[in-house]
C-alpha positions in Angstrom: -19.6 22.8 -13.2 -17.1 25.4 -12.3 -13.4 24.4 -12.5 -10.0 25.9 -12.6 -8.4 24.9 -15.8 -4.8 25.3 -17.0 -4.1 26.5 -20.5 -0.4 25.5 -20.5 2.5 25.1 -18.1 4.0 28.3 -16.6 2.8 31.0 -14.3 -0.5 31.3 -12.4 -1.8 33.6 -15.2 -2.5 30.4 -17.1 -5.3 29.4 -14.7 -8.8 30.1 -15.9 -12.2 29.8 -14.2 -14.3 27.9 -16.6 -17.5 25.9 -16.9 -16.9 22.3 -17.9 -18.9 19.1 -18.0 -19.6 17.3 -14.8 -17.4 14.2 -14.5 -18.8 10.8 -15.3 -18.1 8.0 -12.9 -16.9 4.5 -13.6 -18.4 1.5 -11.9 -15.7 1.6 -9.1 -16.0 5.3 -8.6 -18.1 7.8 -6.6 -19.1 11.3 -7.6 -18.2 13.8 -4.9 -19.4 17.4 -4.3 -16.1 19.0 -3.3 -16.2 20.9 0.0 -12.4 21.6 0.4 -9.2 21.2 -1.7 -5.7 21.1 -0.3 -2.8 22.7 -2.3 0.7 21.1 -2.2 4.1 22.1 -3.5 3.8 19.4 -6.2 0.7 21.2 -7.5 2.8 24.4 -8.1 5.8 22.5 -9.4 3.7 20.5 -11.9 2.0 23.7 -13.1 5.3 25.4 -13.7 7.2 22.7 -15.6 5.8 21.0 -18.8 7.7 17.8 -18.4 6.5 17.4 -14.8 3.0 18.3 -15.7 2.9 15.7 -18.5 4.6 13.1 -16.3 2.6 13.5 -13.1 -0.8 13.9 -14.9 0.1 11.1 -17.5 -1.2 13.3 -20.2 -2.1 12.2 -23.7 -1.5 14.4 -26.7 -4.2 16.9 -27.4 -5.9 16.8 -24.0 -8.0 19.9 -23.2 -9.3 21.6 -20.0 -6.4 20.3 -17.8 -7.5 20.4 -14.2 -4.9 20.1 -11.5 -5.2 18.8 -7.9 -5.5 15.6 -6.0 -6.5 16.4 -2.4 -10.2 16.7 -1.6 -12.9 16.3 1.1 -16.5 16.3 0.2 -19.9 14.6 0.1 -20.8 11.6 -2.1 -23.7 12.4 -4.4 -23.6 9.3 -6.6 -22.0 5.9 -6.6 -20.9 3.4 -9.3 -22.4 0.0 -9.7 -19.4 -1.8 -8.1 -18.9 0.5 -5.1 -19.4 -1.2 -1.8 -17.7 1.0 0.8 -19.6 4.2 0.5 -23.1 5.4 -0.1 -24.8 8.7 -1.0 -24.4 11.5 1.5 -21.2 10.0 3.0 -18.6 12.6 3.8 -15.2 11.3 2.4 -11.7 12.5 1.9 -8.6 11.3 0.1 -5.8 11.9 -2.4 -7.3 10.9 -5.7 -5.5 9.3 -8.7 -1.9 10.4 -7.7 0.0 10.1 -9.9 -2.5 10.7 -12.6 -5.4 13.1 -13.1 -7.2 13.8 -9.9 -8.9 16.9 -11.4 -9.6 18.2 -7.9 -9.8 22.0 -8.7 -13.5 21.7 -9.4 -17.0 21.6 -7.8 -17.3 17.9 -8.5 -14.8 15.0 -8.8 -15.0 11.4 -9.8 -12.9 9.3 -7.4 -12.1 5.6 -7.1 -13.5 4.2 -3.8 -10.1 2.6 -3.2 -8.5 6.0 -2.8 -10.9 7.3 -0.1 -11.8 7.1 3.5 -14.8 8.3 5.6 -14.2 11.7 7.0 -14.2 11.7 10.8 -17.3 13.6 12.1 -15.3 15.6 14.6 -13.1 17.4 12.0 -14.0 19.9 9.2 -13.8 19.3 5.5 -10.9 21.8 5.4 -9.0 19.8 8.1 -9.7 16.5 6.2 -8.6 17.8 2.8 -5.4 19.1 4.3 -4.6 15.6 5.7 -4.3 13.8 2.3 -1.2 14.0 0.2 0.9 15.6 3.0 -0.3 13.2 5.7 0.0 10.2 3.3 3.5 11.2 2.5 4.5 11.3 6.1 2.7 8.0 6.8 4.2 6.1 3.9 7.7 7.5 4.7 7.7 6.8 8.4 5.4 3.7 8.7 5.6 1.9 5.4 9.2 2.4 4.5 11.2 3.6 7.6 9.2 1.3 10.0 9.6 3.8 12.9 9.2 2.1 16.3 9.1 3.2 19.9 12.4 4.7 21.1 13.7 5.5 17.6 15.4 8.9 17.2 13.7 10.5 14.2 15.0 13.7 12.5 12.4 15.5 10.4 13.4 18.3 8.2 11.1 21.2 7.3 9.1 20.2 10.3 6.8 23.2 10.1 5.6 22.6 6.6 2.8 20.5 5.2 4.5 17.0 5.3 6.7 17.9 8.2 3.9 18.9 10.6 2.2 15.6 10.1 5.5 13.7 10.2 6.3 15.1 13.7 2.9 14.1 15.0 2.9 10.6 13.4 6.5 9.9 14.7 5.4 10.9 18.2 2.3 8.7 17.9 4.7 5.8 17.1 6.7 6.5 20.3 9.8 8.1 18.7 12.1 10.8 20.0 11.6 13.6 17.5 14.0 16.3 16.3 12.5 18.9 14.0 14.4 21.4 11.8 12.8 24.6 10.6 13.5 28.4 10.7 13.5 29.9 14.1 10.1 31.6 13.6 8.5 28.1 13.6 10.1 26.9 16.9 7.0 27.2 19.0 4.8 25.6 16.4 7.1 22.6 15.9 7.5 22.0 19.6 3.8 22.3 20.2 3.4 19.5 17.6 5.4 17.3 20.0 9.0 17.6 18.8 11.4 16.8 21.6 14.2 19.0 20.1 14.2 21.9 17.7 17.1 22.9 15.4 17.0 26.3 13.7 18.4 25.6 10.3 19.2 29.3 9.7 21.6 29.5 12.6 22.8 25.9 13.2 24.1 23.0 11.2 21.9 20.0 12.2 24.7 17.5 11.3 26.9 19.2 14.0 24.3 18.4 16.6 23.0 15.1 15.5 24.9 12.0 14.3 22.9 9.1 15.7 19.5 9.4 14.1 17.7 6.1 13.5 15.5 7.6 10.9 15.7 10.8 8.8 13.0 12.3 6.6 14.6 14.7 4.1 12.5 16.8 1.8 14.9 19.5 0.8 17.6 18.8 -1.9 20.5 16.6 -3.0 23.0 18.8 -1.2 20.8 18.7 2.0 20.4 14.9 1.7 24.2 14.6 1.6 24.3 16.4 4.9 21.6 14.1 6.3 23.8 11.1 5.6 26.2 12.5 8.2 23.4 12.7 10.8 22.2 9.1 10.5 23.6 6.3 12.5 25.2 3.2 11.0 22.4 0.8 10.0 19.8 3.6 10.1 17.1 4.6 7.6 16.9 7.7 5.4 13.8 8.5 3.4 14.0 11.3 0.7 11.0 13.0 -0.8 12.9 15.0 -3.4 16.5 13.9 -4.0 17.7 10.5 -5.3 20.4 8.3 -3.7 23.2 8.3 -6.1 26.9 9.3 -6.4 28.5 10.2 -3.1 25.2 9.8 -1.3 24.9 6.2 -2.4 28.5 5.5 -1.4 28.0 6.9 2.1 24.8 4.9 2.5 26.6 1.7 1.5 29.5 2.4 3.8 27.2 3.1 6.8 24.8 0.2 5.9 21.9 2.7 5.7 18.5 1.7 4.3 17.5 4.3 1.8 14.3 5.0 -0.1 13.2 7.7 -2.5 9.5 8.1 -1.8 6.9 8.4 -4.4 3.6 8.8 -2.5 0.6 7.0 -4.0 -3.1 7.0 -3.5 -4.1 4.4 -0.9 -7.5 4.1 0.8 -6.1 1.7 3.5 -3.5 4.3 4.5 -6.2 7.0 4.4 -8.3 5.0 6.9 -5.3 4.8 9.2 -4.9 8.6 9.0 -8.7 9.1 9.5 -8.4 7.1 12.8 -5.5 9.3 14.0 -7.5 12.4 13.2 -10.6 11.1 14.9 -8.7 10.1 18.0 -6.9 13.5 18.2 -3.5 11.9 17.7 -2.8 14.2 14.8 -4.4 17.4 13.6 -4.2 19.6 10.6 -2.9 23.2 10.8 -4.4 25.4 8.2 -2.5 28.7 7.7 -4.6 30.1 4.8 -8.0 29.5 3.2 -8.9 30.7 -0.2 -11.9 30.6 -2.6 -11.7 28.6 -5.8 -11.4 31.8 -7.8 -8.2 32.7 -5.9 -6.3 29.5 -6.8 -3.5 31.6 -8.2 -2.9 33.2 -4.7 -2.9 29.8 -3.1 -0.2 28.5 -5.6 1.9 31.6 -5.2 1.9 31.1 -1.4 2.7 27.4 -1.6 5.7 27.9 -4.0 7.4 30.3 -1.5 8.3 27.2 0.5 7.6 29.0 3.7 4.0 27.8 4.4 3.2 27.0 8.0 1.1 23.8 7.8 -1.3 23.7 4.9 -3.2 26.0 2.5 -6.8 25.0 1.6 -9.1 26.2 -1.1 -12.9 26.1 -0.8 -15.1 25.9 -3.9 
């Protein structure tokens, strides 16, 4: 099969289009013909940094033909002997083996059935693939850990990006009052997603306008997280995707009795089924800003690592 392999960490010039063996499935896995792949900032970050690449992929010494990627939508073409949830010709989607080796940048992928959900019939494979790692991150942050409830005031940073645009929609679905931050060019996009308020981070300091958030989802940096601690109310909840809660940030959290959590998203078929239902019912949708062919994986990575993506970037084998 055709795959995009990575020779070594670094720039996108280390990607190669290569013919490799089709994956073999374990008893609890299905073989999927990939119809769409979603690209995330973590893909580019892992590709650039050797320590991250080895850590996220859980590499063993001497491994060859490294294949990145975790987010797919496609059609089941074979099933393992212990698989009970899916059958051949089912359309499925999910974030596969994260952390670990999903090996999604290929024409076929072996995936544990426990990481997948049936693709809603009313959305495309591209829309389904987009709603995997990013939507799971938003779901696990807001539902699993922050436990957002009706009437909560939820501040979502980078609201126009991959995770952010799902987070706005999920928070609104849960009945929250949503404030989204992004650059001014994304104002219309974020408000159309359902945000009740918009803050242009290029012209306004969000902590000057908000100091009573019940929940904050921060995906920026440690410095930014420190600012978020000023915007959360006493007894609130702050979920971070990038920075950790230590030093001055931890002290403020303790003083304000704030629940904190550094999120590490993980593959979860039960959560995928919840997201599938929201997609099927039209409660959330995927915004795809760019679509590339498999051979143009380098372009997709270069666009994602700018940090200015509107919604999601998808690759089609």
